[in-house]
C-alpha positions in Angstrom: 49.3 179.4 106.8 46.0 179.3 108.9 45.4 177.1 112.0 42.0 177.3 114.1 41.0 174.5 116.2 43.1 171.3 117.1 41.5 168.1 118.6 43.9 166.1 120.7 44.0 162.3 119.4 46.0 159.5 120.1 49.9 159.8 118.2 49.9 159.5 114.5 53.4 159.4 114.3 54.7 159.5 110.3 58.2 159.3 110.8 59.7 156.4 108.7 61.5 154.0 110.9 64.2 151.3 110.6 65.7 148.7 111.9 63.3 148.1 115.0 64.6 145.1 117.3 61.2 143.8 118.8 60.2 141.0 121.0 58.5 139.5 117.8 62.1 139.4 116.0 63.9 137.5 119.0 61.3 135.4 118.8 61.3 134.8 115.2 65.5 134.4 115.6 64.5 131.4 118.4 62.1 130.0 116.2 64.5 129.8 113.2 66.9 128.0 115.7 64.3 125.2 116.6 62.8 124.9 113.3 66.6 123.9 112.0 66.5 120.6 114.5 63.1 119.8 113.8 63.7 120.0 109.8 66.7 117.6 110.9 64.4 115.3 112.1 62.1 115.5 109.4 64.5 115.3 106.7 66.8 112.1 108.0 64.3 110.1 109.8 65.8 106.6 110.3 69.0 107.6 107.9 72.6 107.1 109.1 73.8 110.3 110.4 76.7 112.3 108.5 79.9 110.5 109.3 82.5 112.2 107.2 85.4 110.1 108.5 83.6 106.8 108.1 84.5 105.8 111.6 83.6 108.6 114.4 81.7 108.1 117.8 78.9 105.2 117.6 76.0 107.9 117.9 77.5 109.2 114.1 77.1 105.7 112.6 73.9 104.4 114.2 70.7 104.7 112.5 67.2 105.6 114.2 66.7 107.8 116.9 69.9 108.9 118.0 71.8 109.6 115.2 68.4 111.8 114.1 68.8 113.8 117.5 72.6 113.8 116.8 72.0 115.5 113.6 69.1 117.7 115.1 71.7 119.0 117.9 74.7 119.8 115.5 71.6 121.7 113.1 70.6 123.7 116.1 74.1 124.8 117.7 75.2 125.8 114.1 72.2 128.2 113.9 72.7 129.5 117.4 76.1 129.9 116.3 75.4 131.9 112.9 72.9 134.0 115.2 75.3 134.4 117.8 78.1 135.6 115.6 75.8 138.3 113.9 74.6 139.5 117.2 78.4 139.9 118.2 79.1 141.6 114.7 76.1 144.0 115.3 77.1 145.0 118.7 80.9 145.7 118.0 80.4 147.3 114.2 76.9 148.3 113.4 75.4 151.4 114.0 72.8 151.8 117.1 69.4 152.2 116.4 67.2 152.4 119.4 63.5 153.8 117.8 60.4 153.8 120.8 57.2 154.0 120.4 54.7 157.1 121.6 53.9 154.7 124.7 57.1 152.6 125.2 59.1 155.0 127.7 58.1 157.5 130.1 55.1 155.9 131.9 54.1 153.5 134.9 52.0 150.7 133.7 50.5 149.4 136.9 47.2 147.5 138.0 47.9 145.2 134.7 47.4 147.7 132.3 49.7 148.0 129.4 52.0 150.8 128.9 49.8 151.9 125.5 46.9 152.2 128.4 48.8 154.0 131.1 49.9 156.6 127.9 46.3 157.1 126.9 45.2 157.5 130.7 47.8 160.0 131.4 47.1 161.8 128.2 43.6 162.2 128.4 43.9 163.4 132.6 46.6 165.2 132.4 46.3 169.3 132.6 48.3 170.9 129.9 48.4 174.7 131.4 48.5 178.3 129.6 50.4 177.1 126.8 52.5 179.4 124.2 52.0 179.1 120.9 52.6 175.2 119.5 54.7 175.7 116.6 57.5 178.5 117.0 59.3 179.4 113.6 62.5 177.5 112.7 64.0 174.5 111.1 63.0 171.4 111.8 64.2 167.6 110.8 61.4 165.6 108.5 63.9 162.5 107.3 67.2 161.5 107.8 68.9 161.3 104.4 69.9 157.6 104.4 66.2 156.8 104.9 65.4 158.6 100.9 66.5 157.2 97.9 66.9 158.6 94.7 63.7 158.0 93.0 61.8 157.4 96.3 58.9 159.3 98.2 57.9 159.1 101.8 54.8 160.3 103.5 55.6 162.2 106.8 53.6 164.0 109.5 55.3 167.4 110.6 53.5 170.6 112.1 50.3 169.1 112.3 50.5 168.6 108.3 51.1 165.2 105.9 53.7 166.2 103.7 55.5 164.3 100.6 59.6 163.9 100.8 60.8 162.9 97.5 64.1 162.9 96.1 64.1 163.7 92.1 66.4 161.6 89.7 68.4 164.6 90.1 69.4 163.6 93.7 67.6 166.9 95.3 65.3 166.4 98.2 62.0 167.8 98.1 59.0 168.1 100.2 55.8 169.1 99.0 52.2 169.4 100.9 51.0 165.7 100.5 47.1 166.5 99.1 46.8 167.1 95.3 44.5 170.1 94.7 42.6 168.3 92.0 40.8 165.7 94.1 42.8 165.4 97.4 44.4 162.2 96.9 47.8 161.7 98.8 51.1 162.3 96.8 53.3 160.3 98.8 50.8 157.2 98.7 51.4 155.6 95.5 53.1 158.6 94.0 56.1 158.6 91.3 58.8 160.4 91.2 59.4 161.8 87.5 62.4 163.5 87.2 62.2 166.5 89.6 58.7 166.1 89.9 56.0 163.9 91.8 52.7 162.4 89.8 49.7 162.0 91.5 48.9 158.7 91.9 44.8 159.3 91.4 45.1 161.0 87.6 48.6 161.5 87.2 48.8 165.3 87.6 52.6 166.4 88.3 53.9 168.9 90.3 57.3 170.3 90.3 59.6 169.8 93.3 61.2 173.2 93.2 58.1 175.6 93.5 55.0 172.8 93.6 53.7 173.7 90.3 51.5 171.7 88.3 53.6 171.2 85.2 51.3 168.2 83.3 47.9 166.8 83.6 48.0 164.0 81.1 44.4 164.6 79.6 44.0 168.6 79.6 45.4 170.8 76.7 46.4 173.5 79.6 47.6 173.8 82.9 45.9 176.1 85.0 48.1 178.6 86.1 46.9 178.2 89.9 47.2 174.7 90.1 50.1 173.7 92.8 50.6 172.7 96.1 52.7 174.0 98.7 56.3 173.8 98.5 58.1 173.9 101.9 61.5 175.6 102.0 63.9 172.8 102.7 67.5 171.9 103.0 69.7 169.0 103.1 72.5 169.1 105.4 74.7 167.0 108.0 72.8 163.8 106.7 69.4 165.1 107.6 66.1 166.9 105.4 65.1 169.7 107.2 62.1 172.1 106.2 61.7 175.5 107.0 58.4 176.7 109.0 57.2 180.0 109.6 53.7 181.3 110.9 53.7 184.3 108.2 55.2 182.4 105.5 58.6 184.5 105.7 62.0 182.9 104.0 64.7 181.2 106.2 65.9 183.9 108.2 68.9 181.5 109.2 70.8 178.6 107.9 71.5 175.2 109.8 75.6 175.6 109.9 77.3 172.2 107.9 79.7 170.1 110.2 82.7 170.1 108.4 83.8 166.7 109.9 80.8 165.2 108.6 81.3 166.7 105.1 84.6 165.2 104.8 84.0 161.8 106.4 86.5 162.1 109.2 83.0 161.9 111.2 80.9 158.9 110.5 77.4 157.7 111.4 77.6 155.9 114.4 73.8 155.6 115.1 70.4 157.1 116.2 67.9 157.0 118.8 64.3 158.3 118.3 61.3 159.3 121.0 57.8 160.5 121.3 57.6 163.1 123.8 53.6 164.2 124.9 54.6 167.7 125.8 54.7 171.1 124.5 57.7 171.8 122.4 59.2 174.6 124.7 59.8 172.1 127.3 62.4 170.2 126.0 65.1 173.0 125.2 64.2 174.6 128.5 66.1 171.6 130.1 69.5 173.1 129.5 68.5 176.3 131.8 67.3 174.2 134.4 70.6 173.5 136.2 69.5 172.1 139.2 67.2 169.4 137.7 70.8 167.9 136.2 72.2 167.7 139.6 68.8 166.0 141.1 67.7 163.8 138.1 71.0 162.7 135.9 73.6 162.2 138.9 72.5 158.7 139.5 74.7 156.3 137.5 73.5 155.5 134.2 73.1 151.8 135.1 70.4 153.0 137.9 68.0 152.8 134.4 65.2 155.2 133.6 62.1 154.6 136.1 62.2 157.8 138.2 60.8 155.3 141.2 64.1 153.7 141.5 66.9 155.6 140.1 68.0 157.0 143.8 68.2 153.4 145.1 71.4 152.7 147.4 72.0 149.8 145.3 74.4 151.9 142.8 74.6 154.9 144.9 78.4 154.4 144.6 78.5 155.3 140.7 77.8 159.0 140.3 77.7 161.3 137.5 78.9 165.1 138.7 77.9 167.9 136.6 78.8 171.3 136.1 76.5 173.0 133.6 76.2 176.7 132.5 73.7 178.2 129.8 73.9 181.3 128.0 72.5 182.7 124.7 74.7 184.2 121.8 74.6 188.0 120.8 74.1 189.2 117.4 74.0 188.0 114.4 73.7 184.9 116.1 71.0 185.7 118.8 68.8 182.4 117.5 71.5 180.3 118.8 72.3 179.9 122.6 75.1 177.5 124.2 75.4 174.8 127.4 78.8 174.4 128.5 78.7 170.7 130.5 81.6 169.3 132.2 80.8 165.8 133.3 83.0 164.0 135.9 82.2 159.8 136.7 82.8 158.9 140.3 83.0 155.5 142.1 83.2 155.4 145.6 83.6 158.9 145.7 87.0 158.5 144.0 87.2 160.6 140.7 87.6 158.5 137.3 89.8 161.4 134.9 89.4 158.8 132.2 85.7 159.2 131.7 85.8 163.0 131.8 83.8 164.4 128.9 83.4 168.0 127.8 80.3 169.0 125.7 79.3 172.0 124.2 75.6 171.9 123.2 74.8 174.6 120.9 71.1 175.1 119.9 70.1 176.5 116.4 66.9 177.9 116.4 63.8 175.7 118.2 64.5 172.6 116.8 68.3 171.5 116.2 71.1 171.1 118.8 74.3 170.4 118.4 76.2 168.4 121.1 80.0 168.2 120.3 81.9 165.6 122.5 85.8 166.1 123.2 87.3 163.5 125.0 91.1 163.2 126.3 91.4 159.8 125.0 88.6 158.6 123.0 88.0 161.4 120.9 85.5 163.8 119.1 82.2 163.4 117.8 78.9 164.9 117.4 75.0 164.2 118.7 72.6 166.1 116.6 69.5 166.4 118.6 66.2 167.5 116.5 63.1 168.1 117.9 60.0 168.4 115.7 56.6 168.7 116.0 54.1 165.9 114.6 51.3 167.7 116.4 50.8 170.3 118.9 51.6 168.3 121.9 53.7 165.5 120.3 57.3 166.1 119.3 59.5 163.7 117.8 63.0 163.7 119.3 66.1 162.2 117.6 69.5 162.4 118.2 71.8 161.0 115.7 75.7 160.1 116.2 78.6 161.0 114.3 81.9 160.2 115.5 85.5 159.9 114.4 86.1 156.5 112.3 89.3 155.9 114.0 87.6 155.5 117.3 86.2 151.9 117.4 82.0 151.9 116.9 81.8 150.6 120.4 82.8 153.9 122.2 80.2 156.4 120.4 77.5 153.7 120.9 78.4 153.6 124.8 78.1 157.5 124.5 74.6 157.2 122.8 73.2 154.8 125.1 74.2 156.4 128.0 72.9 159.6 126.8 69.8 157.8 126.0 69.2 156.5 129.2 69.3 159.7 130.9 67.1 161.5 128.1 64.4 159.0 128.9 64.5 159.8 132.5 63.7 163.5 131.4 60.9 161.7 129.0 59.0 160.7 132.0 58.7 163.7 133.4 58.1 165.8 130.4 55.0 162.9 129.3 53.6 163.7 132.8 54.3 167.5 133.8 51.9 170.7 133.5 53.3 173.7 131.7 53.5 176.6 134.3 53.5 179.8 132.6 54.3 181.7 135.7 56.4 179.1 137.6 57.3 179.8 141.0 61.3 180.1 140.9 64.0 181.0 143.5 67.2 182.9 142.6 68.9 180.0 141.4 66.2 179.5 138.5 67.2 182.8 136.9 68.4 181.3 134.1 64.8 179.3 133.7 63.5 182.7 132.7 66.3 184.0 131.0 65.7 180.8 128.5 61.9 181.5 128.2 63.0 185.3 127.1 65.5 183.9 124.6 62.9 181.6 123.1 60.0 183.9 122.8 61.9 185.3 119.6 60.4 182.2 117.8 56.8 183.1 118.5 55.2 186.1 116.3 51.6 187.4 116.8 50.0 184.7 114.3 51.9 181.9 115.8 49.4 178.9 115.9 48.0 178.6 119.4 46.6 175.1 120.9 42.5 175.6 121.1 39.9 172.5 122.3 37.3 170.6 120.5 35.5 169.3 122.9 33.1 166.1 121.8 29.6 166.2 123.1 27.6 163.2 123.5 23.9 164.0 122.2 21.2 161.5 121.5 
């Protein structure tokens, strides 16, 4: 795969999104409740309001405006009750899904600007520094399995490319380059799944998912041998579809392990979060070795929020997270893995609450996948899978997918995931605004950072794509 020049534009996230709980959705629900009341006035103008007993309160037996208003109040209260029960059900039993837009987290909007305007301003002015190659070799998530049904195709942006992800009628997921080599139509936009092939929406050419070879041209007697699109090596494990990237086109050099508890159903899906980070991919896993930042940035309680200007406020200073962290690379044959051991304690007014102690083992597998295994003495065990996928050179899609013991109430893992999300979004504000320093000024206590950089360098090759700038000119 050849990469030459990159032009940094506004983000074009291509990942599929579900259950976006936006303010517009909330406004729609409120409007629906009000509509019930207004509808009652329109349907029952001047008529007797319902009185099942035949002799209730006078307001129910009367005609005209009082009876109509009573009916409207009943409809409004009933509608509000239904929505409240639905909200309570989702809170207690439904998976937690928080999907952030690229400008929603990590930027400070001042002087009347929107968050989107603030994000564009930061991206335009920020210095990037002397960056490593932008796409390390490894496995990357492209889609969650439950978002791709049999016979369905999705368009996804990954590693600066457009790909068509589809599930054949045999149930297997395939990933092909999106653009048809005939006349460039996007196979994922209007393309149809035929058996284990994807059919181009423009002229009906069919490409096999296994190897990308064209197997049928409806109006041609013979299919040329060279008619094919690139097929990405892929796998489906732990409820995710992943692709393998190597700058020299080499076959996968390791596998993403399957978590047995997920495969057997002992651990079930409890939610996910998704963020877009405007930074180099290496900045994100490097946090595991940056022990000092954990004590400074993540000691304030989760109730202190995510805005770095206020997390050290004295209002919630009586609540603290205490951390003991250690990072180490693994030895052969797992040299592509590393581990961060975390012991978390929670204190209130300086008193330790052992009930909230959590032990976490964060195992990184290559540059793009991390398993965070939770172990709690009372609240059980579970796993958050963190996936970092480059969308563009300096735009990363980071997802956290939670699986937890099925016999533990959903509120427990949802609380863990929500708390983790708050802590993570503090890092997002750092990443979105920082410059990459290739030769940082470090002290002795920062030695793990250099150790991590040496470990991470194994995912780069001589031909790994690097970021180059294309400057627009204003010539008249």
